[in-house]
C-alpha positions in Angstrom: -29.7 -14.0 -67.9 -28.5 -13.7 -64.3 -28.5 -10.2 -62.9 -26.7 -10.0 -59.6 -25.7 -7.2 -57.3 -21.9 -6.6 -57.0 -22.1 -6.9 -53.2 -23.8 -10.3 -53.4 -21.2 -11.5 -55.9 -18.4 -10.2 -53.8 -19.8 -12.1 -50.7 -20.0 -15.3 -52.8 -16.4 -14.9 -54.0 -15.2 -14.2 -50.4 -17.0 -17.4 -49.3 -15.4 -19.4 -52.1 -11.9 -18.0 -51.3 -12.4 -18.6 -47.5 -13.3 -22.3 -48.0 -10.6 -23.0 -50.6 -9.2 -25.6 -51.1 -12.6 -27.2 -50.3 -15.5 -26.4 -52.6 -17.8 -23.7 -51.2 -21.6 -23.8 -51.7 -24.6 -21.7 -51.0 -27.8 -20.0 -52.1 -29.0 -16.6 -53.0 -32.7 -16.2 -52.2 -35.1 -13.7 -53.6 -38.9 -13.0 -53.6 -40.9 -15.8 -55.2 -41.3 -15.3 -59.0 -39.1 -12.3 -59.0 -35.7 -13.6 -60.3 -34.1 -11.0 -57.9 -31.0 -12.5 -56.3 -31.0 -10.4 -53.0 -30.1 -12.5 -49.9 -26.8 -14.4 -49.8 -27.0 -17.6 -47.7 -23.6 -19.3 -47.4 -24.0 -23.0 -46.6 -21.7 -25.6 -45.1 -20.2 -28.1 -47.6 -21.1 -31.3 -45.7 -18.8 -33.3 -47.9 -15.8 -31.1 -47.0 -14.3 -32.0 -50.3 -12.0 -30.4 -52.9 -14.0 -32.1 -55.7 -17.6 -32.3 -54.5 -20.2 -30.3 -52.6 -23.2 -31.4 -50.6 -25.6 -29.2 -48.6 -25.9 -30.4 -45.0 -29.4 -31.8 -44.9 -30.5 -30.2 -41.6 -29.1 -26.8 -42.6 -30.8 -27.1 -46.0 -34.1 -27.9 -44.3 -33.7 -25.0 -41.9 -32.9 -22.6 -44.8 -35.8 -24.0 -46.9 -38.3 -23.4 -44.1 -36.9 -19.9 -43.4 -37.2 -19.0 -47.1 -40.8 -20.4 -47.2 -41.6 -18.2 -44.1 -40.2 -15.1 -45.9 -41.9 -15.9 -49.3 -38.6 -16.5 -50.9 -37.3 -18.9 -53.6 -34.0 -20.2 -54.8 -32.7 -17.7 -57.3 -29.1 -18.7 -57.4 -27.5 -22.0 -56.3 -23.7 -21.7 -56.3 -20.6 -23.6 -55.7 -16.9 -23.4 -56.4 -14.5 -25.5 -58.3 -11.0 -25.4 -56.8 -8.9 -26.9 -59.5 -11.0 -26.9 -62.7 -12.9 -24.4 -64.8 -16.3 -23.0 -63.7 -18.3 -25.5 -65.7 -20.8 -28.0 -64.2 -19.5 -31.6 -63.9 -21.7 -34.5 -64.8 -22.5 -34.9 -61.1 -23.3 -31.2 -60.8 -25.8 -31.5 -63.7 -27.3 -34.7 -62.2 -28.0 -33.2 -58.8 -29.4 -29.9 -60.1 -33.0 -30.1 -58.9 -34.3 -26.5 -59.2 -34.9 -25.8 -62.9 -35.9 -22.2 -62.2 -32.6 -21.5 -60.4 -29.4 -20.0 -61.9 -26.5 -22.3 -61.2 -23.5 -20.0 -60.5 -20.1 -21.6 -60.6 -16.8 -20.1 -59.6 -13.3 -21.3 -60.2 -10.8 -20.5 -57.4 -7.9 -22.3 -59.1 -6.1 -19.0 -59.9 -5.2 -17.0 -56.7 -5.8 -13.6 -58.2 -8.7 -14.1 -60.7 -12.0 -15.7 -60.0 -13.8 -17.2 -63.0 -17.6 -16.7 -62.7 -20.1 -18.4 -65.0 -23.8 -19.0 -64.8 -25.9 -21.8 -66.1 -29.5 -23.1 -66.4 -29.6 -26.8 -65.8 -32.9 -28.5 -66.7 -33.2 -32.3 -66.7 -29.4 -32.6 -66.9 -29.1 -30.3 -69.9 -26.6 -27.5 -69.2 -27.0 -24.1 -70.9 -24.7 -21.2 -70.2 -26.3 -17.8 -69.7 -25.0 -14.2 -69.6 -24.2 -12.5 -66.2 -24.9 -8.8 -65.5 -23.4 -7.3 -62.4 -25.2 -4.2 -61.1 -24.1 -1.6 -58.6 -20.5 -2.1 -59.5 -18.1 0.5 -57.9 -16.6 2.3 -60.9 -13.3 2.7 -59.1 -12.9 -0.9 -58.1 -10.3 -3.0 -59.9 -12.2 -6.2 -61.0 -10.6 -9.6 -60.6 -13.4 -11.6 -62.3 -13.2 -13.5 -65.5 -16.7 -14.1 -66.9 -17.0 -17.0 -69.2 -14.6 -18.9 -71.4 -15.9 -17.9 -74.8 -16.9 -14.2 -74.9 -17.5 -14.4 -78.6 -20.5 -16.7 -78.0 -21.7 -15.4 -74.6 -21.8 -11.7 -73.8 -21.2 -10.5 -70.2 -21.5 -7.0 -69.0 -20.9 -5.2 -65.8 -22.9 -2.0 -65.4 -23.8 0.4 -62.7 
């Protein structure tokens, strides 16, 4: 299960909305072996594409070294889909190279609702996982849609 702070999720959504109609991509780092998604790192989509994302290799290397210096690991790797649902494409599954990471996908196809889903991708096999959002402002009006089949995957937002 992915547990993510509301402020981090809001930063990811803002990044995806800002880069729309191109796909946005980035990382959320956290302490090694902690599974705590704490530091949002928006990345440049080197492909500048509406249908594909690619980390810029020099930026990726810089971020990787910085994370290593800070004893951090990839907790979340995220990207947006601009015209389709938040489900990994075959290409997304093929390039997923961090089996311990949560792969967060957002769909920005609807202007007022952001679909947010999380997956584990290991050796090309995709498994959806629940998302828990913590530190949610109880007065905020949410514009997130978590998952496509709530009967089979439970999502909760809690403070």
